[in-house]
ZADO-1210 file (C-alpha; in nm, 4 decimals, padded with zeros to 6 digits):
<atoms>
<atom x="07.0504" y="06.7150" z="07.4692" code="MET" pos="1"/>
<atom x="07.3834" y="06.5405" z="07.4200" code="PRO" pos="2"/>
<atom x="07.4060" y="06.1684" z="07.4623" code="ALA" pos="3"/>
<atom x="07.6887" y="06.0324" z="07.6611" code="SER" pos="4"/>
<atom x="07.8558" y="05.7196" z="07.5078" code="LEU" pos="5"/>
<atom x="07.8906" y="05.5773" z="07.8514" code="ASP" pos="6"/>
<atom x="07.5632" y="05.4155" z="07.7748" code="ASN" pos="7"/>
<atom x="07.6329" y="05.3227" z="07.4076" code="HIS" pos="8"/>
<atom x="07.8498" y="05.0308" z="07.3062" code="THR" pos="9"/>
<atom x="08.0520" y="05.1320" z="06.9939" code="THR" pos="10"/>
<atom x="08.0040" y="04.7998" z="06.8023" code="ASP" pos="11"/>
<atom x="08.1424" y="04.9504" z="06.4916" code="GLY" pos="12"/>
<atom x="08.4851" y="04.9587" z="06.6583" code="LEU" pos="13"/>
<atom x="08.4994" y="04.5928" z="06.7055" code="GLY" pos="14"/>
<atom x="08.4021" y="04.3232" z="06.9464" code="LYS" pos="15"/>
<atom x="08.6379" y="04.4186" z="07.2258" code="ASN" pos="16"/>
<atom x="08.6056" y="04.7884" z="07.1960" code="ALA" pos="17"/>
<atom x="08.3547" y="04.8419" z="07.5009" code="GLY" pos="18"/>
<atom x="08.2444" y="05.1978" z="07.5440" code="THR" pos="19"/>
<atom x="08.4117" y="05.5253" z="07.4606" code="THR" pos="20"/>
<atom x="08.3888" y="05.6835" z="07.7983" code="ARG" pos="21"/>
<atom x="08.3891" y="06.0679" z="07.8135" code="GLY" pos="22"/>
<atom x="08.2717" y="06.1228" z="07.4513" code="VAL" pos="23"/>
<atom x="07.9394" y="06.3142" z="07.4297" code="ASN" pos="24"/>
<atom x="07.7486" y="06.2969" z="07.1135" code="PHE" pos="25"/>
<atom x="07.4427" y="06.4896" z="07.0165" code="MET" pos="26"/>
<atom x="07.0833" y="06.3555" z="07.0471" code="ASP" pos="27"/>
<atom x="06.9504" y="06.2810" z="06.7019" code="PRO" pos="28"/>
<atom x="06.6201" y="06.4747" z="06.7852" code="LYS" pos="29"/>
<atom x="06.8327" y="06.7725" z="06.8531" code="THR" pos="30"/>
<atom x="07.0302" y="06.7418" z="06.5236" code="LEU" pos="31"/>
<atom x="06.7045" y="06.7145" z="06.3222" code="MET" pos="32"/>
<atom x="06.6173" y="07.0665" z="06.4166" code="GLN" pos="33"/>
<atom x="06.8991" y="07.1785" z="06.1775" code="ILE" pos="34"/>
<atom x="06.7009" y="07.1976" z="05.8506" code="LYS" pos="35"/>
<atom x="06.9924" y="07.2242" z="05.6088" code="ASN" pos="36"/>
<atom x="07.1120" y="06.8736" z="05.5467" code="LEU" pos="37"/>
<atom x="07.4761" y="06.9620" z="05.4638" code="GLN" pos="38"/>
<atom x="07.5061" y="07.1797" z="05.7828" code="MET" pos="39"/>
<atom x="07.3617" y="06.8874" z="05.9846" code="ARG" pos="40"/>
<atom x="07.6286" y="06.6558" z="05.8446" code="ALA" pos="41"/>
<atom x="07.9037" y="06.9066" z="05.9071" code="LYS" pos="42"/>
<atom x="07.7922" y="06.9578" z="06.2794" code="VAL" pos="43"/>
<atom x="07.8040" y="06.5752" z="06.3185" code="ILE" pos="44"/>
<atom x="08.1343" y="06.5217" z="06.1585" code="VAL" pos="45"/>
<atom x="08.2988" y="06.8148" z="06.3458" code="GLU" pos="46"/>
<atom x="08.1519" y="06.6764" z="06.6646" code="GLY" pos="47"/>
<atom x="08.2869" y="06.3387" z="06.5841" code="PHE" pos="48"/>
<atom x="08.6496" y="06.4683" z="06.5349" code="TYR" pos="49"/>
<atom x="08.6142" y="06.6800" z="06.8529" code="THR" pos="50"/>
<atom x="08.4971" y="06.3754" z="07.0515" code="GLY" pos="51"/>
<atom x="08.7783" y="06.1473" z="06.9271" code="ILE" pos="52"/>
<atom x="09.0562" y="06.4091" z="07.0248" code="HIS" pos="53"/>
<atom x="08.9003" y="06.4391" z="07.3808" code="ARG" pos="54"/>
<atom x="08.8592" y="06.0700" z="07.4302" code="SER" pos="55"/>
<atom x="09.0862" y="05.7711" z="07.5073" code="PRO" pos="56"/>
<atom x="09.0776" y="05.7019" z="07.1255" code="TYR" pos="57"/>
<atom x="09.2869" y="06.0161" z="07.0574" code="HIS" pos="58"/>
<atom x="09.4435" y="05.9590" z="06.7218" code="GLY" pos="59"/>
<atom x="09.2074" y="05.6893" z="06.6373" code="PHE" pos="60"/>
<atom x="09.0746" y="05.8422" z="06.3151" code="SER" pos="61"/>
<atom x="09.4178" y="05.9328" z="06.1693" code="VAL" pos="62"/>
<atom x="09.5291" y="05.5515" z="06.2367" code="GLU" pos="63"/>
<atom x="09.2274" y="05.4407" z="06.0415" code="PHE" pos="64"/>
<atom x="09.3016" y="05.6707" z="05.7647" code="SER" pos="65"/>
<atom x="09.6668" y="05.5646" z="05.7309" code="GLU" pos="66"/>
<atom x="09.6700" y="05.2084" z="05.8370" code="TYR" pos="67"/>
<atom x="09.4716" y="04.8930" z="05.7814" code="ARG" pos="68"/>
<atom x="09.4524" y="04.5795" z="05.9991" code="GLN" pos="69"/>
<atom x="09.7016" y="04.3045" z="05.9242" code="TYR" pos="70"/>
<atom x="09.5676" y="04.0088" z="05.7413" code="VAL" pos="71"/>
<atom x="09.7589" y="03.6767" z="05.6760" code="PRO" pos="72"/>
<atom x="09.9458" y="03.7141" z="05.3606" code="GLY" pos="73"/>
<atom x="10.0632" y="04.0714" z="05.4186" code="ASP" pos="74"/>
<atom x="10.4448" y="04.1431" z="05.4137" code="ASP" pos="75"/>
<atom x="10.5431" y="04.1593" z="05.7796" code="VAL" pos="76"/>
<atom x="10.8039" y="04.4138" z="05.6828" code="ARG" pos="77"/>
<atom x="10.5174" y="04.6793" z="05.6710" code="TYR" pos="78"/>
<atom x="10.3850" y="04.6025" z="06.0072" code="VAL" pos="79"/>
<atom x="10.3964" y="04.9148" z="06.2399" code="ASP" pos="80"/>
<atom x="10.5497" y="04.7808" z="06.5567" code="TRP" pos="81"/>
<atom x="10.5227" y="05.1089" z="06.7420" code="ARG" pos="82"/>
<atom x="10.1408" y="05.1164" z="06.6780" code="LEU" pos="83"/>
<atom x="10.1415" y="04.7517" z="06.7948" code="PHE" pos="84"/>
<atom x="10.3018" y="04.8509" z="07.1170" code="ALA" pos="85"/>
<atom x="10.0334" y="05.0997" z="07.1669" code="ARG" pos="86"/>
<atom x="09.7325" y="04.9199" z="07.0539" code="SER" pos="87"/>
<atom x="09.8292" y="04.5438" z="07.0948" code="ASP" pos="88"/>
<atom x="09.6956" y="04.4887" z="06.7439" code="ARG" pos="89"/>
<atom x="09.8781" y="04.4457" z="06.4206" code="TYR" pos="90"/>
<atom x="09.8389" y="04.7182" z="06.1477" code="TYR" pos="91"/>
<atom x="10.0232" y="04.7646" z="05.8261" code="VAL" pos="92"/>
<atom x="10.0872" y="05.1002" z="05.6513" code="LYS" pos="93"/>
<atom x="09.8407" y="05.1714" z="05.3705" code="ARG" pos="94"/>
<atom x="10.0095" y="05.2677" z="05.0398" code="PHE" pos="95"/>
<atom x="09.8906" y="05.5618" z="04.8426" code="GLU" pos="96"/>
<atom x="09.6774" y="05.3613" z="04.6116" code="ASP" pos="97"/>
<atom x="09.4893" y="05.2037" z="04.9072" code="GLU" pos="98"/>
<atom x="09.3977" y="05.5303" z="05.0906" code="THR" pos="99"/>
<atom x="09.1360" y="05.6496" z="04.8441" code="ASN" pos="100"/>
<atom x="08.8005" y="05.4698" z="04.8616" code="VAL" pos="101"/>
<atom x="08.5474" y="05.4310" z="04.5890" code="LEU" pos="102"/>
<atom x="08.2153" y="05.4273" z="04.7764" code="CYS" pos="103"/>
<atom x="07.8573" y="05.3790" z="04.6788" code="TYR" pos="104"/>
<atom x="07.5747" y="05.4813" z="04.9180" code="LEU" pos="105"/>
<atom x="07.2461" y="05.2939" z="04.8523" code="LEU" pos="106"/>
<atom x="06.9593" y="05.4659" z="05.0381" code="VAL" pos="107"/>
<atom x="06.6205" y="05.3183" z="05.0755" code="ASP" pos="108"/>
<atom x="06.3361" y="05.5657" z="05.0448" code="THR" pos="109"/>
<atom x="06.0370" y="05.3364" z="05.0312" code="SER" pos="110"/>
<atom x="05.7060" y="05.4047" z="05.2209" code="LYS" pos="111"/>
<atom x="05.8129" y="05.2028" z="05.5232" code="SER" pos="112"/>
<atom x="06.1054" y="05.4281" z="05.5710" code="MET" pos="113"/>
<atom x="05.8507" y="05.7001" z="05.6580" code="GLY" pos="114"/>
<atom x="05.7666" y="05.5432" z="05.9970" code="PHE" pos="115"/>
<atom x="05.8739" y="05.7142" z="06.3092" code="GLY" pos="116"/>
<atom x="05.7155" y="05.6605" z="06.6550" code="ALA" pos="117"/>
<atom x="05.9717" y="05.8649" z="06.8501" code="ASN" pos="118"/>
<atom x="05.9690" y="06.1852" z="06.6534" code="GLY" pos="119"/>
<atom x="06.2271" y="06.0752" z="06.3855" code="ILE" pos="120"/>
<atom x="06.1360" y="05.8856" z="06.0736" code="THR" pos="121"/>
<atom x="06.3609" y="05.6212" z="05.9574" code="LYS" pos="122"/>
<atom x="06.3932" y="05.8132" z="05.6301" code="HIS" pos="123"/>
<atom x="06.5188" y="06.1273" z="05.7988" code="GLU" pos="124"/>
<atom x="06.7605" y="05.9328" z="06.0023" code="TYR" pos="125"/>
<atom x="06.8897" y="05.7448" z="05.6901" code="ALA" pos="126"/>
<atom x="06.9370" y="06.0452" z="05.4812" code="ARG" pos="127"/>
<atom x="07.1228" y="06.2357" z="05.7594" code="THR" pos="128"/>
<atom x="07.3455" y="05.9226" z="05.7909" code="MET" pos="129"/>
<atom x="07.4055" y="05.9216" z="05.4309" code="SER" pos="130"/>
<atom x="07.4880" y="06.2901" z="05.4096" code="ALA" pos="131"/>
<atom x="07.7252" y="06.2606" z="05.7079" code="THR" pos="132"/>
<atom x="07.9095" y="05.9705" z="05.5464" code="MET" pos="133"/>
<atom x="07.9164" y="06.1500" z="05.2138" code="ALA" pos="134"/>
<atom x="08.0445" y="06.4692" z="05.3790" code="TYR" pos="135"/>
<atom x="08.3161" y="06.2780" z="05.5795" code="PHE" pos="136"/>
<atom x="08.4224" y="06.0745" z="05.2600" code="LEU" pos="137"/>
<atom x="08.4526" y="06.4061" z="05.0615" code="TYR" pos="138"/>
<atom x="08.6703" y="06.5451" z="05.3245" code="LEU" pos="139"/>
<atom x="08.8926" y="06.2458" z="05.2978" code="GLN" pos="140"/>
<atom x="08.9259" y="06.2991" z="04.9145" code="ARG" pos="141"/>
<atom x="08.7405" y="05.9794" z="04.8583" code="ASP" pos="142"/>
<atom x="08.5107" y="05.9258" z="04.5561" code="ALA" pos="143"/>
<atom x="08.1505" y="05.8791" z="04.6697" code="VAL" pos="144"/>
<atom x="07.8320" y="05.8052" z="04.4801" code="GLY" pos="145"/>
<atom x="07.4779" y="05.7660" z="04.5610" code="LEU" pos="146"/>
<atom x="07.1888" y="05.5426" z="04.4491" code="ALA" pos="147"/>
<atom x="06.8312" y="05.6337" z="04.5869" code="ILE" pos="148"/>
<atom x="06.5791" y="05.3517" z="04.5592" code="PHE" pos="149"/>
<atom x="06.2486" y="05.2182" z="04.6481" code="ASP" pos="150"/>
<atom x="06.1153" y="04.9632" z="04.3977" code="GLU" pos="151"/>
<atom x="06.3736" y="05.0702" z="04.1591" code="HIS" pos="152"/>
<atom x="06.6668" y="05.3175" z="04.1435" code="ILE" pos="153"/>
<atom x="06.5030" y="05.6681" z="04.1263" code="SER" pos="154"/>
<atom x="06.8278" y="05.8580" z="04.1158" code="GLU" pos="155"/>
<atom x="07.1865" y="05.7710" z="04.0668" code="TYR" pos="156"/>
<atom x="07.5006" y="05.9775" z="04.1063" code="LEU" pos="157"/>
<atom x="07.8335" y="05.7931" z="04.0033" code="PRO" pos="158"/>
<atom x="08.1159" y="05.8226" z="04.2652" code="PRO" pos="159"/>
<atom x="08.3325" y="06.1305" z="04.2002" code="ARG" pos="160"/>
<atom x="08.5496" y="06.3799" z="04.4085" code="HIS" pos="161"/>
<atom x="08.5409" y="06.7210" z="04.2368" code="ARG" pos="162"/>
<atom x="08.3869" y="07.0599" z="04.2861" code="THR" pos="163"/>
<atom x="08.0184" y="07.0648" z="04.3118" code="GLY" pos="164"/>
<atom x="07.9655" y="06.6909" z="04.3577" code="HIS" pos="165"/>
<atom x="07.8949" y="06.6969" z="04.7276" code="LEU" pos="166"/>
<atom x="07.6231" y="06.9827" z="04.6568" code="ARG" pos="167"/>
<atom x="07.4596" y="06.7488" z="04.4041" code="HIS" pos="168"/>
<atom x="07.4617" y="06.4524" z="04.6657" code="LEU" pos="169"/>
<atom x="07.3092" y="06.6647" z="04.9331" code="MET" pos="170"/>
<atom x="07.0333" y="06.8143" z="04.6963" code="ALA" pos="171"/>
<atom x="06.9458" y="06.4410" z="04.5874" code="ALA" pos="172"/>
<atom x="06.9192" y="06.3323" z="04.9651" code="LEU" pos="173"/>
<atom x="06.7148" y="06.6434" z="05.0346" code="GLN" pos="174"/>
<atom x="06.4289" y="06.5482" z="04.8048" code="ARG" pos="175"/>
<atom x="06.1266" y="06.4054" z="04.9622" code="GLU" pos="176"/>
<atom x="06.0703" y="06.0287" z="04.8735" code="PRO" pos="177"/>
<atom x="05.8018" y="05.9450" z="04.6386" code="GLN" pos="178"/>
<atom x="05.8394" y="05.5610" z="04.6491" code="GLY" pos="179"/>
<atom x="05.5994" y="05.2910" z="04.7614" code="THR" pos="180"/>
<atom x="05.7209" y="04.9398" z="04.8199" code="GLY" pos="181"/>
<atom x="06.0714" y="04.8162" z="04.8827" code="THR" pos="182"/>
<atom x="06.2554" y="04.5956" z="04.6306" code="ASN" pos="183"/>
<atom x="06.5965" y="04.5311" z="04.7209" code="LEU" pos="184"/>
<atom x="06.6624" y="04.2781" z="04.4447" code="ALA" pos="185"/>
<atom x="06.6515" y="04.5298" z="04.1491" code="GLN" pos="186"/>
<atom x="06.8556" y="04.8095" z="04.2888" code="PRO" pos="187"/>
<atom x="07.1304" y="04.5892" z="04.4154" code="LEU" pos="188"/>
<atom x="07.1439" y="04.3942" z="04.0910" code="GLU" pos="189"/>
<atom x="07.1719" y="04.7152" z="03.8962" code="GLN" pos="190"/>
<atom x="07.4646" y="04.8272" z="04.1038" code="ILE" pos="191"/>
<atom x="07.6280" y="04.4931" z="04.0668" code="SER" pos="192"/>
<atom x="07.6138" y="04.5222" z="03.6909" code="LYS" pos="193"/>
<atom x="07.7075" y="04.8944" z="03.6721" code="THR" pos="194"/>
<atom x="07.9963" y="04.9040" z="03.9057" code="VAL" pos="195"/>
<atom x="08.3126" y="04.7647" z="03.7426" code="ARG" pos="196"/>
<atom x="08.5912" y="04.8823" z="03.9803" code="LYS" pos="197"/>
<atom x="08.6073" y="04.7314" z="04.3196" code="ARG" pos="198"/>
<atom x="08.4846" y="04.9558" z="04.6047" code="GLY" pos="199"/>
<atom x="08.2724" y="04.9781" z="04.9090" code="MET" pos="200"/>
<atom x="07.8967" y="04.9464" z="04.8923" code="VAL" pos="201"/>
<atom x="07.6996" y="05.0815" z="05.1843" code="ILE" pos="202"/>
<atom x="07.3351" y="04.9786" z="05.1920" code="LEU" pos="203"/>
<atom x="07.1089" y="05.1802" z="05.4321" code="ILE" pos="204"/>
<atom x="06.7688" y="05.0387" z="05.4796" code="SER" pos="205"/>
<atom x="06.5148" y="04.8950" z="05.7160" code="ASP" pos="206"/>
<atom x="06.5535" y="04.5658" z="05.5211" code="LEU" pos="207"/>
<atom x="06.1740" y="04.4843" z="05.5394" code="LEU" pos="208"/>
<atom x="06.2173" y="04.2281" z="05.2596" code="ALA" pos="209"/>
<atom x="06.2634" y="03.8475" z="05.2258" code="PRO" pos="210"/>
<atom x="06.6031" y="03.7369" z="05.3624" code="VAL" pos="211"/>
<atom x="06.6628" y="03.5156" z="05.0550" code="GLU" pos="212"/>
<atom x="06.6591" y="03.8168" z="04.8273" code="VAL" pos="213"/>
<atom x="06.9176" y="03.9861" z="05.0339" code="LEU" pos="214"/>
<atom x="07.1337" y="03.6702" z="05.0520" code="ALA" pos="215"/>
<atom x="07.1355" y="03.6501" z="04.6697" code="THR" pos="216"/>
<atom x="07.2206" y="04.0027" z="04.5878" code="GLN" pos="217"/>
<atom x="07.4687" y="04.0649" z="04.8579" code="LEU" pos="218"/>
<atom x="07.6370" y="03.7382" z="04.7555" code="GLY" pos="219"/>
<atom x="07.6668" y="03.8716" z="04.3989" code="TYR" pos="220"/>
<atom x="07.8227" y="04.1997" z="04.5239" code="LEU" pos="221"/>
<atom x="08.0725" y="04.0116" z="04.7380" code="ARG" pos="222"/>
<atom x="08.1640" y="03.7834" z="04.4511" code="SER" pos="223"/>
<atom x="08.2471" y="04.0863" z="04.2477" code="ARG" pos="224"/>
<atom x="08.5101" y="04.1781" z="04.5084" code="GLY" pos="225"/>
<atom x="08.3116" y="04.4658" z="04.6677" code="HIS" pos="226"/>
<atom x="08.3375" y="04.5335" z="05.0493" code="ASP" pos="227"/>
<atom x="07.9821" y="04.5550" z="05.1662" code="VAL" pos="228"/>
<atom x="07.8393" y="04.7307" z="05.4797" code="VAL" pos="229"/>
<atom x="07.4713" y="04.7011" z="05.5766" code="VAL" pos="230"/>
<atom x="07.3258" y="04.9593" z="05.8069" code="LEU" pos="231"/>
<atom x="06.9778" y="04.8446" z="05.9065" code="ARG" pos="232"/>
<atom x="06.7783" y="05.1538" z="06.0336" code="VAL" pos="233"/>
<atom x="06.4905" y="05.0744" z="06.2663" code="LEU" pos="234"/>
<atom x="06.2557" y="05.2737" z="06.4815" code="ASP" pos="235"/>
<atom x="06.2990" y="05.1298" z="06.8479" code="PRO" pos="236"/>
<atom x="05.9291" y="05.0346" z="06.8553" code="SER" pos="237"/>
<atom x="05.9813" y="04.7952" z="06.5675" code="GLU" pos="238"/>
<atom x="06.1965" y="04.5739" z="06.7772" code="SER" pos="239"/>
<atom x="06.0155" y="04.6029" z="07.1022" code="THR" pos="240"/>
<atom x="05.6486" y="04.6449" z="06.9912" code="PHE" pos="241"/>
<atom x="05.5578" y="04.8582" z="07.3051" code="PRO" pos="242"/>
<atom x="05.1925" y="04.9129" z="07.1978" code="PHE" pos="243"/>
<atom x="04.9249" y="04.8244" z="07.4485" code="THR" pos="244"/>
<atom x="04.5824" y="04.9531" z="07.3404" code="ASN" pos="245"/>
<atom x="04.3888" y="04.7924" z="07.0429" code="PRO" pos="246"/>
<atom x="04.4180" y="05.0249" z="06.7421" code="ARG" pos="247"/>
<atom x="04.4170" y="05.0416" z="06.3653" code="ILE" pos="248"/>
<atom x="04.7661" y="04.9726" z="06.2092" code="PHE" pos="249"/>
<atom x="04.8362" y="05.1235" z="05.8763" code="HIS" pos="250"/>
<atom x="05.0636" y="04.9364" z="05.6214" code="ASP" pos="251"/>
<atom x="05.2565" y="05.2247" z="05.4789" code="MET" pos="252"/>
<atom x="05.3606" y="05.0393" z="05.1777" code="GLU" pos="253"/>
<atom x="05.0378" y="04.8597" z="05.0665" code="SER" pos="254"/>
<atom x="04.7968" y="05.1087" z="05.2191" code="GLY" pos="255"/>
<atom x="04.6053" y="04.8346" z="05.3979" code="ARG" pos="256"/>
<atom x="04.4564" y="04.9032" z="05.7360" code="LYS" pos="257"/>
<atom x="04.4392" y="04.6333" z="06.0032" code="ILE" pos="258"/>
<atom x="04.2821" y="04.6261" z="06.3402" code="TYR" pos="259"/>
<atom x="04.5201" y="04.4645" z="06.5872" code="ILE" pos="260"/>
<atom x="04.5094" y="04.3878" z="06.9714" code="ASP" pos="261"/>
<atom x="04.8767" y="04.4278" z="07.0635" code="PRO" pos="262"/>
<atom x="04.8294" y="04.2188" z="07.3783" code="GLN" pos="263"/>
<atom x="04.7149" y="03.9263" z="07.1651" code="ALA" pos="264"/>
<atom x="04.9700" y="03.9760" z="06.8813" code="GLU" pos="265"/>
<atom x="05.2734" y="04.0904" z="07.0465" code="ARG" pos="266"/>
<atom x="05.4328" y="03.7421" z="07.0958" code="GLU" pos="267"/>
<atom x="05.3705" y="03.6497" z="06.7373" code="ARG" pos="268"/>
<atom x="05.5021" y="03.9731" z="06.6036" code="TYR" pos="269"/>
<atom x="05.8250" y="03.9551" z="06.8112" code="LEU" pos="270"/>
<atom x="05.8839" y="03.6035" z="06.7131" code="GLU" pos="271"/>
<atom x="05.8510" y="03.6733" z="06.3423" code="ALA" pos="272"/>
<atom x="06.0584" y="03.9913" z="06.3719" code="PHE" pos="273"/>
<atom x="06.3429" y="03.8272" z="06.5760" code="ASN" pos="274"/>
<atom x="06.3465" y="03.5290" z="06.3222" code="ASN" pos="275"/>
<atom x="06.3848" y="03.7684" z="06.0368" code="HIS" pos="276"/>
<atom x="06.6613" y="03.9618" z="06.2071" code="ALA" pos="277"/>
<atom x="06.8513" y="03.6378" z="06.2979" code="ALA" pos="278"/>
<atom x="06.8282" y="03.5337" z="05.9362" code="GLY" pos="279"/>
<atom x="06.9731" y="03.8797" z="05.8292" code="LEU" pos="280"/>
<atom x="07.2449" y="03.8377" z="06.0735" code="THR" pos="281"/>
<atom x="07.3311" y="03.4889" z="05.9532" code="LYS" pos="282"/>
<atom x="07.3313" y="03.5933" z="05.5812" code="VAL" pos="283"/>
<atom x="07.5775" y="03.8856" z="05.6567" code="CYS" pos="284"/>
<atom x="07.8067" y="03.6709" z="05.8727" code="ASN" pos="285"/>
<atom x="07.8244" y="03.3925" z="05.6111" code="ASP" pos="286"/>
<atom x="07.9027" y="03.6472" z="05.3437" code="LEU" pos="287"/>
<atom x="08.1623" y="03.8541" z="05.5397" code="GLY" pos="288"/>
<atom x="07.9325" y="04.1548" z="05.5205" code="VAL" pos="289"/>
<atom x="07.9651" y="04.4364" z="05.8019" code="GLU" pos="290"/>
<atom x="07.6114" y="04.4390" z="05.9521" code="PHE" pos="291"/>
<atom x="07.5067" y="04.7127" z="06.2134" code="VAL" pos="292"/>
<atom x="07.1536" y="04.7689" z="06.3477" code="VAL" pos="293"/>
<atom x="07.0924" y="05.1575" z="06.3820" code="CYS" pos="294"/>
<atom x="06.7974" y="05.2406" z="06.5914" code="PRO" pos="295"/>
<atom x="06.6943" y="05.5976" z="06.5183" code="THR" pos="296"/>
<atom x="06.7917" y="05.7089" z="06.8777" code="ASP" pos="297"/>
<atom x="07.1448" y="05.5959" z="06.8226" code="ARG" pos="298"/>
<atom x="07.3900" y="05.8811" z="06.8161" code="PRO" pos="299"/>
<atom x="07.4721" y="05.9404" z="06.4368" code="LEU" pos="300"/>
<atom x="07.8363" y="05.9913" z="06.5020" code="GLU" pos="301"/>
<atom x="07.8574" y="05.6223" z="06.5672" code="LEU" pos="302"/>
<atom x="07.8020" y="05.5494" z="06.2007" code="SER" pos="303"/>
<atom x="08.1359" y="05.7147" z="06.1291" code="LEU" pos="304"/>
<atom x="08.2865" y="05.4531" z="06.3506" code="PHE" pos="305"/>
<atom x="08.1207" y="05.1889" z="06.1465" code="ASP" pos="306"/>
<atom x="08.2568" y="05.3577" z="05.8286" code="LEU" pos="307"/>
<atom x="08.6131" y="05.3959" z="05.9490" code="LEU" pos="308"/>
<atom x="08.6139" y="05.0226" z="06.0651" code="ARG" pos="309"/>
<atom x="08.4934" y="04.9173" z="05.7250" code="ALA" pos="310"/>
<atom x="08.7534" y="05.1407" z="05.5564" code="ARG" pos="311"/>
<atom x="09.0226" y="04.9708" z="05.7402" code="MET" pos="312"/>
<atom x="08.9099" y="04.6244" z="05.6722" code="LEU" pos="313"/>
<atom x="08.8812" y="04.7091" z="05.2928" code="GLN" pos="314"/>
<atom x="09.0962" y="04.5274" z="05.0660" code="GLY" pos="315"/>
<atom x="09.1348" y="04.2223" z="05.3014" code="ARG" pos="316"/>
<atom x="09.2547" y="03.8967" z="05.1273" code="THR" pos="317"/>
<atom x="08.9881" y="03.6551" z="05.0129" code="PRO" pos="318"/>
<atom x="08.8562" y="03.4510" z="05.3130" code="SER" pos="319"/>
<atom x="08.6201" y="03.1570" z="05.3624" code="HIS" pos="320"/>
<atom x="08.3417" y="03.4059" z="05.3652" code="ASN" pos="321"/>
<atom x="08.4266" y="03.5272" z="05.0249" code="ASP" pos="322"/>
<atom x="08.4185" y="03.1741" z="04.8889" code="ARG" pos="323"/>
<atom x="08.0822" y="03.1365" z="05.0380" code="LYS" pos="324"/>
<atom x="07.9696" y="03.4435" z="04.8562" code="ALA" pos="325"/>
<atom x="08.0723" y="03.2916" z="04.5388" code="ARG" pos="326"/>
<atom x="07.8788" y="02.9697" z="04.6059" code="ARG" pos="327"/>
<atom x="07.5614" y="03.1634" z="04.6818" code="VAL" pos="328"/>
<atom x="07.5615" y="03.3396" z="04.3349" code="THR" pos="329"/>
</atoms>
């Protein structure tokens, strides 16, 4: 069943964006019935474009491709005043060397990503999101790379835009994960050391790891001049803990089985979860990192709004947050 965006805020568009009324996106469960990953990505991207053209945001995707938001220090001669009159926001024309993005998709395939209480595992959702972004960036003639990781990077494809590269990306994403635990430090550190040219790094993970590790590694990426986007994939039950009956819970990474009475443990679990979530949000805010929580019932088309917003903000002048990133490292 299609999901109407009347009930979904498009936080990837910005704080004042509100809702995109009249745009219908497909339910993720319906999309997962398409077995071919590239076809699934194609359906999402085509639906995204169709929805944009039928919505009050007509022309939005074109503007994001050809413009970026004004930041202090930009030459005011390049402000598009006609676009300002239409949107009440300042945009400057992107020059040719600014329009091509060098993007790295980092996809978590650890055991915890195999959890799914609503019929969709976090891993299936994450790789569909990754495939959708890769397909979209490829159509935009951007160079996109991929790093698949659990405790270490298991597969790496450097960013390219040439015949056959998209097929290799899809084949890598299609493989079933073999990982166990999550180690965000090693993959992020390896990417930081490998990537020399400034680009966009998109981390897709459930982030079930110490906040301190994320702060250090994201700070290092930001200090190297990369624009970083963190997309946290969660099953809705992880943030609400709706379980009621006592049962055996299985730790998917350690293999440990624990008997838990949800009525007795809910308050303590939610407190720990919310404290961890608040820590992640603070780290990303302090470092100037785009941070979006993506529950697996969220329409996948919204991830493209997140990507487009990050693209428009790419190349912004160094800010107070950038200086903080340097201090963290």
